[in-house]
MILOMI-903019 format. One record per residue: y negated, x, z of N, C-alpha, C in turn; residue in one letter. Coordinates in pm, whole numbers. Atoms other than C-alpha are relative to their C-alpha. Example, Ala and Ser with C-alpha at 12.3 -4.5 7.8 and 13.67 -1.06 7.14 Angstrom:
! residues 2
+--------+--------+--------+--------+--------+--------+--------+--------+--------+---+
:   n_c2 :   n_c1 :   n_c3 :  ca_c2 :  ca_c1 :  ca_c3 :   c_c2 :   c_c1 :   c_c3 : r :
+--------+--------+--------+--------+--------+--------+--------+--------+--------+---+
:    119 :     89 :      0 :    450 :   1230 :    780 :   -120 :     90 :      0 : A :
:    119 :    -82 :     -6 :    106 :   1367 :    714 :   -109 :    -77 :     73 : S :
+--------+--------+--------+--------+--------+--------+--------+--------+--------+---+
//
This chain:
! residues 99
+--------+--------+--------+--------+--------+--------+--------+--------+--------+---+
:   n_c2 :   n_c1 :   n_c3 :  ca_c2 :  ca_c1 :  ca_c3 :   c_c2 :   c_c1 :   c_c3 : r :
+--------+--------+--------+--------+--------+--------+--------+--------+--------+---+
:    132 :     18 :    -55 :   3166 :   2020 :   2266 :    -10 :   -140 :     60 : M :
:      7 :    131 :    -62 :   3109 :   1733 :   2515 :   -116 :    -81 :    -57 : P :
:    107 :     88 :     49 :   2904 :   1432 :   2408 :    -89 :    -41 :    115 : T :
:     98 :     43 :    -99 :   2594 :   1316 :   2591 :     32 :   -144 :     39 : D :
:    -33 :    136 :    -39 :   2689 :   1008 :   2797 :   -118 :    -96 :    -14 : P :
:    117 :     86 :     13 :   2330 :    878 :   2768 :    -30 :    -33 :   -146 : A :
:     25 :     25 :    143 :   2335 :    893 :   2386 :     67 :   -130 :    -41 : A :
:    -61 :    126 :     42 :   2396 :    558 :   2215 :    124 :     25 :    -85 : P :
:   -122 :     -8 :     79 :   2738 :    504 :   2064 :    -34 :    -46 :   -142 : D :
:     39 :     39 :    136 :   2681 :    505 :   1684 :     76 :   -120 :    -52 : P :
:    -77 :    115 :     48 :   2953 :    243 :   1636 :    -54 :   -132 :     55 : S :
:     53 :    123 :    -58 :   2769 :     -9 :   1860 :   -152 :     -3 :      2 : T :
:    146 :     -5 :     -1 :   2404 :     99 :   1821 :    -54 :    -89 :   -111 : D :
:     52 :     91 :    103 :   2217 :   -186 :   1640 :   -111 :     62 :    -84 : P :
:    108 :    -64 :     74 :   1942 :     51 :   1526 :     57 :     78 :   -118 : T :
:    -55 :    -75 :    113 :   2013 :    169 :   1171 :    -56 :    141 :     -3 : P :
:     51 :   -137 :      9 :   1983 :    542 :   1111 :   -112 :      7 :   -103 : P :
:    108 :    -17 :     96 :   1665 :    650 :    939 :     25 :    127 :    -79 : T :
:    -22 :   -112 :     90 :   1699 :    878 :    642 :   -131 :     30 :    -71 : D :
:    124 :    -29 :     71 :   1379 :   1050 :    526 :     28 :     20 :   -148 : P :
:    -12 :    -21 :    143 :   1323 :   1050 :    153 :      6 :    150 :    -25 : T :
:    -17 :   -144 :     19 :   1441 :   1392 :     29 :   -127 :     73 :    -43 : P :
:    120 :    -69 :     47 :   1109 :   1470 :   -140 :   -107 :     12 :    108 : S :
:    103 :     -2 :   -104 :    909 :   1406 :    180 :     53 :     50 :    132 : R :
:    -66 :    -39 :   -124 :   1142 :   1555 :    442 :    -97 :     46 :    107 : Q :
:     81 :    -37 :   -114 :    947 :   1555 :    766 :   -150 :    -16 :    -19 : G :
:    144 :     17 :     23 :    608 :   1497 :    602 :    -39 :   -146 :     19 : R :
:     45 :    139 :    -10 :    407 :   1187 :    689 :    -40 :    -52 :   -139 : P :
:     42 :     62 :    125 :    329 :    943 :    409 :   -152 :     11 :    -11 : T :
:    145 :    -13 :     22 :    -16 :   1010 :    262 :    -52 :   -128 :    -64 : R :
:     67 :    119 :     51 :   -241 :    706 :    207 :   -145 :     38 :    -24 : V :
:    137 :    -34 :     36 :   -572 :    753 :     24 :    -72 :   -127 :    -41 : T :
:     81 :    115 :     36 :   -837 :    480 :     13 :   -108 :     49 :    -96 : V :
:     98 :    -38 :    102 :  -1044 :    511 :   -306 :   -115 :   -100 :      8 : V :
:    113 :     92 :     -7 :  -1397 :    366 :   -268 :    -10 :    -83 :   -128 : P :
:      7 :     93 :    114 :  -1428 :     58 :   -496 :    119 :     14 :    -93 : D :
:   -120 :    -18 :     82 :  -1075 :    130 :   -616 :    124 :    -37 :     78 : G :
:   -127 :     36 :    -64 :   -710 :    106 :   -517 :     28 :     82 :    126 : P :
:    -54 :    -76 :   -112 :   -520 :    230 :   -215 :    118 :     78 :    -57 : I :
:   -105 :    -85 :     56 :   -302 :    524 :   -322 :     97 :     39 :    110 : L :
:   -104 :    -30 :    -99 :     28 :    574 :   -138 :    106 :     85 :    -66 : I :
:   -111 :    -81 :     50 :    283 :    849 :   -188 :    126 :    -83 :     14 : E :
:   -116 :     88 :      2 :    597 :    659 :   -286 :    128 :     74 :     27 : G :
:    -14 :    142 :     30 :    849 :    523 :   -299 :    -43 :    -87 :    117 : P :
:     47 :     90 :   -105 :    723 :    221 :   -108 :     62 :   -138 :    -16 : V :
:    -32 :    143 :     -2 :    822 :   -131 :    -12 :   -122 :    -69 :     58 : E :
:    116 :     75 :    -44 :    538 :   -382 :     24 :     47 :   -141 :     35 : V :
:    -33 :    136 :    -41 :    585 :   -703 :    221 :   -125 :    -84 :    -23 : V :
:    113 :     87 :     33 :    359 :   -974 :     78 :    -20 :   -106 :    106 : L :
:     32 :     99 :   -103 :    192 :  -1248 :    281 :    100 :   -116 :      3 : E :
:   -100 :    107 :      1 :    463 :  -1496 :    172 :    138 :     48 :     47 : N :
:   -125 :    -56 :    -51 :    735 :  -1265 :    313 :     85 :     69 :   -105 : G :
:    -74 :    -65 :    108 :    858 :  -1145 :    -27 :    -24 :    150 :      5 : R :
:     12 :   -146 :      0 :    926 :   -771 :    -50 :     10 :     49 :   -144 : T :
:     -4 :    -63 :    132 :    845 :   -573 :   -364 :      9 :    150 :     21 : V :
:    -27 :   -143 :    -17 :    944 :   -211 :   -421 :    -44 :     76 :   -124 : R :
:     31 :    -93 :    108 :    818 :     79 :   -631 :     61 :    135 :     35 : S :
:    -61 :   -131 :    -21 :   1011 :    404 :   -670 :    -84 :    113 :    -57 : D :
:     87 :   -103 :     57 :    719 :    590 :   -828 :    -43 :     99 :    108 : R :
:     41 :   -101 :    -98 :    599 :    912 :   -663 :   -139 :    -27 :     55 : F :
:    133 :     39 :    -47 :    243 :    770 :   -635 :    -22 :   -144 :    -42 : L :
:     15 :    143 :     23 :    170 :    399 :   -603 :   -144 :    -38 :     27 : V :
:    136 :     50 :    -18 :   -169 :    228 :   -647 :      8 :   -147 :     38 : A :
:      3 :    138 :    -46 :   -206 :    -89 :   -440 :   -138 :    -57 :    -25 : L :
:    127 :     67 :     29 :   -476 :   -338 :   -540 :    -71 :    -32 :    132 : C :
:     80 :     32 :   -118 :   -756 :   -368 :   -284 :   -102 :   -110 :    -29 : A :
:    100 :    100 :     37 :   -982 :   -608 :   -480 :     60 :   -139 :    -23 : C :
:    -76 :    124 :     24 :   -715 :   -880 :   -537 :    -29 :    -62 :   -136 : R :
:     24 :     49 :    135 :   -819 :   -913 :   -903 :    114 :     35 :    -95 : R :
:   -108 :    -50 :     86 :   -504 :   -748 :  -1039 :     91 :   -113 :    -46 : S :
:    -97 :     95 :     54 :   -280 :   -953 :  -1267 :    142 :     44 :     34 : H :
:   -131 :    -54 :    -39 :      7 :   -736 :  -1138 :      6 :     17 :    152 : A :
:      9 :    -13 :   -145 :    -78 :   -784 :   -767 :    139 :      1 :     64 : Y :
:     89 :    -86 :    -79 :      3 :   -609 :   -531 :    -32 :    134 :    -65 : P :
:     26 :   -128 :     66 :     -2 :   -322 :   -783 :   -135 :     -5 :    -71 : W :
:    131 :     -9 :     65 :   -340 :   -209 :   -919 :     18 :      6 :   -152 : C :
:      0 :     -8 :    146 :   -402 :   -275 :  -1290 :   -138 :     38 :    -53 : D :
:    138 :    -46 :     27 :   -760 :   -133 :  -1286 :    -98 :   -114 :    -25 : T :
:     93 :    112 :     14 :   -919 :   -480 :  -1283 :   -129 :     25 :     76 : S :
:    121 :    -30 :    -78 :  -1164 :   -343 :  -1024 :   -105 :     69 :    -86 : H :
:     97 :    -69 :     86 :  -1325 :   -139 :  -1303 :    -87 :    -97 :    -78 : R :
:     76 :     99 :     78 :  -1438 :   -455 :  -1484 :    -95 :    -81 :     87 : R :
:     87 :     74 :    -91 :  -1616 :   -588 :  -1177 :   -143 :     50 :    -15 : R :
:    140 :    -40 :      6 :  -1994 :   -590 :  -1209 :    -56 :     -3 :    141 : T :
:     54 :     -4 :   -136 :  -2170 :   -481 :   -891 :   -112 :   -102 :     16 : P :
:    107 :     95 :    -29 :  -2401 :   -732 :   -726 :   -133 :     72 :     -4 : A :
:    133 :    -58 :     10 :  -2764 :   -661 :   -811 :    -88 :    -66 :    105 : T :
:     85 :     60 :   -103 :  -2999 :   -708 :   -516 :   -122 :    -68 :    -61 : P :
:    118 :     71 :     47 :  -3284 :   -957 :   -563 :   -125 :     83 :     29 : A :
:    127 :    -72 :    -12 :  -3619 :   -785 :   -623 :   -107 :    -84 :    -67 : T :
:    105 :     77 :     67 :  -3960 :   -913 :   -740 :     20 :     -7 :   -152 : P :
:    -23 :      2 :    145 :  -3863 :   -816 :  -1098 :    136 :    -57 :    -35 : T :
:   -134 :     53 :     22 :  -3509 :   -950 :  -1056 :     27 :   -110 :    104 : N :
:    -18 :    106 :   -100 :  -3523 :  -1287 :   -872 :    144 :    -49 :      3 : P :
:   -137 :     51 :     -6 :  -3199 :  -1443 :   -750 :     18 :   -118 :    -94 : P :
:    -28 :    112 :     90 :  -3034 :  -1686 :   -990 :     47 :   -118 :     83 : T :
:    -42 :    117 :    -78 :  -2987 :  -2043 :   -867 :    150 :    -24 :    -17 : P :
:   -144 :     29 :      4 :  -2632 :  -2147 :   -782 :     22 :   -129 :    -78 : A :
:    -32 :    121 :     78 :  -2469 :  -2402 :  -1013 :     63 :   -103 :     87 : D :
+--------+--------+--------+--------+--------+--------+--------+--------+--------+---+
//
């Protein structure tokens, strides 16, 4: 069978081959944003942090922290659950002065 002359030569092509994860073959990665909660991503995932460091999780479902309160950042540790919602100022609930 003749080869396509326009196809890149695999021995000189700088682009690495992409191998889909066997469990997700052909399916897009699902990302779910939970209101007042984490960002759920079907794993495994690699996360590049703002300092350039890369962290990896091989779990089938990964929870990324969206509130930045996690002691295991970038992974969610449910710290968002301990957050108290801001109470709007009302006549019966005046705003507290700032220290």
